[in-house]
N, C-alpha and C positions, 0 to 999 in steps of 0.2 A: 463618610464611608464610601469607598469606591463602588461603583455600579459594576456588576459582573458582566462580562462579554456574553451576549446571547449567540450561541453557536448552533448552526444547523449542521449535523453530521451527515455527510453524503457517504453512506456505508460502502457503496459499490456492489455490483452484481456478484463478483467472485467472492467477496467477503461474506455476503449474505448467504450465498448458496454453498460455499465450500469451506469457509474458515470464519465462522461467526466470532470466534475468540478474538480476532483482530478488531472487530467492531467494539466489543466490550472493553478491550484494553485501551482503545482509542478514547472511548468515552471517559474511562477512569483517568487517563492522563490529562484530558481537558478539564475535568472536574477538579483534579488536584492542582491545576493551574489557575483555579478560581473562576472557571467559565460555567455558565448555565448551558447545559447541553440538551438538545432535542433532536429526535430522529423523525422528520416528517415522512409521510407516505412517499415512496419513491420506487423506481424500477431501475432503469439504466441511464447512463449519461449520454448515450447515443454514439459513442466512439466507434463501435464495430460498423454501424451503418455509414457513419461519416467517412471512415477509412476505406470503405468498399465503394464509395461514390454514390451511395443512396442518400442524397442530400434531403430529399423530401421526408424520409423517415427520420433522419437525424434532426431535422427541424422540429417535427412533431414532438419528439422526445425532449429536445432542448426546451421547448415551450413548457412542458410539464415540469421540468426541473426548475426553470426560472420561477414559475408560479409557486412552487413548493418552498423555495429557499429565499424569495424576496423579503419575507418578514424578518430575517435574522441579520444580526450585525456582521457575522462572518459565516462563510461556508468552509468547512474543514473536511479534507478527504485523506484517508489512509492509503493513498495511491497517487503517485506522480502522474501516471498516464491519464487517469480520470480528472485529476485537478487541472492538468494541462489542457484537456478537452474543453472544460468549462472556461478556464481563464483565457486561453488563446483562441480557441476555435469557435466558441459561441458568438463572439463579435463578428467573426468572419461569416458565419451562417446567416446572420441577420443584417449584414452590411447593407445600408441604403434603405432599410425599412424604418420609416419614421415612428411607427408604433412600437416595434420590438427591439430595434437596435439600442435605444437608451436603456431599456430594461436589461438586455443581455450584457451591455457594458457595465452596468452597475453590479450585477451579480458576479461577473468576471473579476471585477476589481477587488472584491472582498473574498475571493476564493483562494485557499492555500492548501498545500500538502501538509500533513500532520506535523512532522518535525520542524518544517519551515515556520509554521504558525506558532508552535510552542516556543521556539528560540527567538524568532524575529519579531513576533507580535506580542507574545506574553512575557518575554524576557526570562524564560525558564533557563536556569543554568545547571540544573542537575536533577536527578531522580533518586528515589529512596530504595530502588530495587537491589536485590542481591542475586547474582547468578555465577556459579563457579564454572570456569573453563575459559576457552579462547574463542574469539569470533573474528570473522572476516566479513567485509561488506561489499556488496555489489551495487554499483550506481546504475540505476535503470536509465535508459535513454531519455525518457520523458522528464524524470525528476531532474536529471543533470542538465540536459540541453534546453528543455523548454522552460524550466522553472529556476535553474541555477542552484538546485539543492545538492550540496556536497558536504559542507562542514557541519551542518546542523545535526544530522543523525550521529556523526562521529563525536560531536561535542557532548551529546547526551549519553551516548554509550560509554564514554570515558568515565562517567560518574557512577556506572553500575558497579557496585562493590563485588569484588571477586572475579570480574570479567577482564581478560586481557584482549587487546585489539591487535590484529595482524593485518597489515595492508595487503589487499589482494592485487596480484600482478594483473595489469590491464583491467582494473576494476571498472573503467569507463567504457569498455568494449561491449557491444550488444550481445545478449545471451541467445538471440535467435528467435525469441518468442514473437515480438512485434504484432500482437493481436492476430489478425488474419494472415499475417505473413507466414507463420509456421504451418498454416493449412495450405496456402497456395504454393509454397516452396519448401516442402518437407525435407528434401535432401540437403538443401543449403542450410536450413534451420538446424538440422541434426549436426552438421559439421560445426556450426557456430556454438551450439550448446555443448558439443563435445570438448571444444577448446576451453570453454568457460568452466566446465566440470573438472577438467584436468588442472586448471589453475587453482580451483578451490581445493582440490585434494592435495596439490603440491604445497599449498600454504601451511598445511599442518594444523589448521584450526578445527575446533570441535563443532563450531556453528557457522553456517552461512546465513547472513541477514540481508534483507533488502526492504524497500518500502513499497514494492509493487508485487501483488500476489501472482500476477501472470508470469512474471520472471521467476518467482520462487517456485511455482508449480512446474515450470519448464525445467529449471535446473535440478529440482528435487527428483523429477522423473529420470533424468539422465544419470544423476548420482546413484539412484537406486538400481538402475539397469546395469551400471558399472560395478555394483557391489560395494560402493563407498560407504563408510560409516559416519560421514558428516551429517549432522542434523541441520535441517532447514527450517527457519522460523521468520516471521515478520518482525521487523524492528520494534513495533509497538508491544508485542508480547514480551520481549526481553526487557523493555523499559519499565514494565510493571512487574517483572520477575515471574512471569507465567512460564514455568517449565513443566507444569502438570498436564497441560494439553499435549497430546502426542505431536511429534514433529510433523511437518507437512510431508505427505506421502506415506506416513506410517499409520496403519489402521489401529484404532483404539483396541485395547485388550478387552475381551469379553468379560463380563461380570461372572464370577464363579456361580455355578448352579447351586440352588438351594439344596440342602441335604434331604435325602429321601426320608419320608416319614417312617418311623419304626413301626413294625407290625404289632 
């Protein structure tokens, strides 16, 4: 009997605080792939501090992540940017440190973006979800350029029953989020996300999907301000067939008030 892969799920700050449904969908996909999934205590991967030049804080956070995820066979992240931080930049943070660099290298080597892990490590060839409509896919900068993730999400999405895929024009062009970039350079960021939102609308798709929640929040906000009807969701949600959770940027409908008691 094959031993299941012990996976530590690095949920990410944005998923935990803004879109928990992505975390639940990720865990379900991993369990369906035969993995044993745990979510150890965690905060941030340290990317905002690292990108802002605060290497001391980034190192402290990285140490916490390494300690939390060392016991697992794999670290899986439903975010290309956070996975890229651990896989590529943790070794950089601890370069030359005889105590920490080997540990950072070991955790980095077993860290994967979610769809990358499902396809390349677990050999998943399809999912059992059903979603009616058409979808287009945005390749986040980190997923594509740092991790080489492009075909994996499309391969899985092609097996979702009822879902048609439309390739997005300039799918590999940045949406303008870039973590702190959108805060430091809001006017440039707005121009970039405006072009991305226009391409999404022009595709005619019902759904915009991606694997990075930061990109999705950024694009969803612009689509909403433009009055576009395109729904925005994380790829993990669609791969488990979750269309009950409101799309990103759409407030949940309030529960109906209980009836007034009769006099």
